[in-house]
VOBA-1610 file (N, C-alpha, C; in pm, whole numbers, padded with zeros to 5 digits, always signed):
BEGIN
Met+12465+05906+08495Met+12365+05948+08558Met+12177+05882+08484Gln+12093+05833+08624Gln+11992+05759+08574Gln+11884+05817+08526Asn+11821+05788+08394Asn+11724+05804+08391Asn+11579+05832+08428Ile+11526+05968+08431Ile+11410+05936+08556Ile+11267+05989+08436Asp+11137+05913+08474Asp+11046+05943+08400Asp+11015+06064+08445Thr+10982+06182+08381Thr+10973+06337+08449Thr+10820+06353+08420Arg+10741+06262+08355Arg+10601+06281+08306Arg+10568+06269+08458Met+10591+06163+08535Met+10536+06158+08658Met+10561+06288+08748Leu+10646+06330+08725Leu+10748+06506+08825Leu+10699+06600+08791Leu+10668+06638+08673Leu+10618+06760+08664Leu+10463+06792+08637Pro+10468+06933+08660Pro+10369+07010+08720Pro+10261+06957+08574Arg+10122+07005+08586Arg+10061+07014+08481Arg+10098+07124+08383Gly+10072+07124+08269Gly+10145+07195+08147Gly+10236+07233+08175Ile+10369+07178+08218Ile+10491+07225+08192Ile+10555+07063+08137Gln+10616+07064+08034Gln+10691+06937+07919Gln+10839+06964+07925Leu+10915+06883+07933Leu+11019+06873+07926Leu+11036+06818+07772Ser+11107+06919+07682Ser+11149+06874+07537Ser+11191+06773+07501Lys+11189+06724+07334Lys+11210+06613+07295Lys+11394+06604+07326Thr+11452+06732+07329Thr+11587+06722+07359Thr+11632+06711+07497Gly+11579+06731+07561Gly+11580+06773+07679Gly+11654+06902+07766Thr+11651+07009+07658Thr+11689+07118+07727Thr+11652+07223+07747Ser+11533+07215+07708Ser+11439+07312+07765Ser+11275+07243+07853Phe+11219+07343+07902Phe+11098+07324+07945Phe+10963+07366+07863Arg+10861+07322+07812Arg+10798+07387+07747Arg+10678+07389+07887Val+10606+07522+07872Val+10500+07577+07982Val+10386+07628+07843Gln+10323+07527+07890Gln+10131+07571+07820Gln+10035+07581+07916Thr+09960+07682+07894Thr+09886+07731+07943Thr+09778+07763+07878Arg+09603+07717+07858Arg+09517+07705+07819Arg+09387+07708+07930Lys+09343+07802+07888Lys+09226+07908+07950Lys+09077+07880+07867Lys+08974+07823+07942Lys+08855+07850+07860Lys+08742+07978+07915Val+08750+08034+07859Val+08659+08153+07892Val+08555+08184+07781Ile+08423+08284+07894Ile+08307+08319+07743Ile+08336+08433+07735Arg+08356+08478+07589Arg+08344+08603+07575Arg+08249+08653+07458Asp+08162+08738+07504Asp+08059+08769+07382Asp+07980+08658+07400Gln+07944+08576+07466Gln+07871+08489+07468Gln+07890+08346+07419Lys+08019+08332+07359Lys+08088+08264+07282Lys+08173+08220+07360Lys+08241+08082+07395Lys+08318+07994+07423Lys+08444+08043+07390Val+08536+08071+07419Val+08692+08087+07381Val+08812+08064+07433Thr+08899+07972+07399Thr+09022+07945+07454Thr+09153+07996+07470Leu+09137+08117+07583Leu+09309+08166+07538Leu+09430+08082+07568Lys+09523+08078+07425Lys+09625+08018+07508Lys+09795+08041+07509Asp+09884+08052+07590Asp+09992+08090+07586Asp+10119+07991+07610Phe+10222+08010+07543Phe+10331+07906+07528Phe+10469+08020+07592Val+10550+07945+07644Val+10692+07980+07667Val+10789+07832+07692Ala+10922+07859+07627Ala+11021+07806+07634Ala+11112+07858+07750Val+11166+07722+07853Val+11250+07773+07922Val+11375+07671+07936Lys+11444+07770+07908Lys+11615+07672+07842Lys+11654+07623+07996Ile+11721+07544+07995Ile+11803+07450+08067Ile+11932+07475+08043Asn+12026+07566+08127Asn+12143+07589+08059Asn+12212+07505+08141Tyr+12251+07402+08059Tyr+12362+07275+08114Tyr+12498+07324+08035Gln+12586+07351+08104Gln+12717+07351+08031Gln+12823+07235+08036Pro+12909+07228+07987Pro+12965+07084+07911Pro+13053+07046+08050Asn+13069+06943+08081Asn+13153+06876+08178Asn+13089+06905+08331Met+12913+06945+08290Met+12934+06908+08449Met+12930+06828+08487Ser+12902+06852+08650Ser+12870+06744+08739Ser+12746+06632+08749Asp+12704+06579+08812Asp+12570+06504+08842Asp+12472+06583+08905Thr+12547+06633+09048Thr+12453+06746+09121Thr+12443+06860+09070Glu+12544+06931+08952Glu+12572+07055+08906Glu+12439+07048+08809Arg+12415+06937+08750Arg+12306+06948+08637Arg+12173+06881+08699Arg+12197+06834+08824Arg+12050+06828+08891Arg+11993+06990+08937Lys+12097+07069+09021Lys+12052+07190+09072Lys+11992+07277+08932Thr+12132+07261+08844Thr+12005+07345+08704Thr+11916+07303+08663Phe+11892+07133+08665Phe+11776+07097+08625Phe+11646+07157+08715Ser+11665+07156+08851Ser+11580+07228+08910Ser+11560+07379+08952Ala+11630+07430+08889Ala+11618+07589+08881Ala+11543+07583+08762Ala+11594+07546+08652Ala+11484+07579+08527Ala+11333+07529+08594Leu+11308+07453+08623Leu+11199+07374+08636Leu+11125+07476+08722Glu+11167+07572+08859Glu+11099+07660+08945Glu+11077+07821+08860Glu+11200+07820+08726Glu+11171+07936+08666Glu+11020+07906+08594Ala+11008+07779+08551Ala+10872+07722+08446Ala+10769+07734+08498Lys+10797+07696+08642Lys+10663+07710+08733Lys+10623+07857+08779Lys+10722+07944+08775Lys+10692+08094+08778Lys+10626+08153+08673Glu+10663+08110+08548Glu+10630+08128+08412Glu+10466+08103+08432Lys+10477+08012+08449Lys+10317+07952+08440Lys+10219+08024+08520Ile+10262+08063+08641Ile+10192+08157+08733Ile+10190+08293+08650Leu+10327+08337+08611Leu+10300+08471+08568Leu+10225+08481+08457Ala+10181+08366+08340Ala+10071+08430+08278Ala+09962+08382+08282Met+09912+08290+08400Met+09766+08295+08438Met+09763+08413+08522Glu+09844+08467+08628Glu+09820+08628+08682Glu+09767+08723+08508Gln+09884+08755+08459Gln+09867+08858+08363Gln+09790+08833+08244Lys+09780+08711+08214Lys+09715+08729+08069Lys+09565+08683+08103Phe+09544+08602+08184Phe+09417+08547+08229Phe+09383+08580+08369Gly+09402+08668+08390Gly+09335+08742+08529Gly+09317+08663+08647Ile+09400+08514+08647Ile+09389+08427+08786Ile+09469+08489+08843Phe+09415+08469+09007Phe+09506+08468+09102Phe+09497+08617+09148
//
């Protein structure tokens, strides 16, 4: 399996963990509360469910499915916690 530089492919706020087995989804939003700037933070980890003896195409499908789940978590955090969208 060839290595791909994921920094160019992943959306902003979604990072691949050092071990490559999960995505880190981080959301930050600056708001003004009581005339003070406050940074609201949210962090979620989405596990990539690699199984032993997976083929290259199965690993890519699993990676893509986990990436889509990470994107959904990012949007969900922005909707529920920050009131965006």
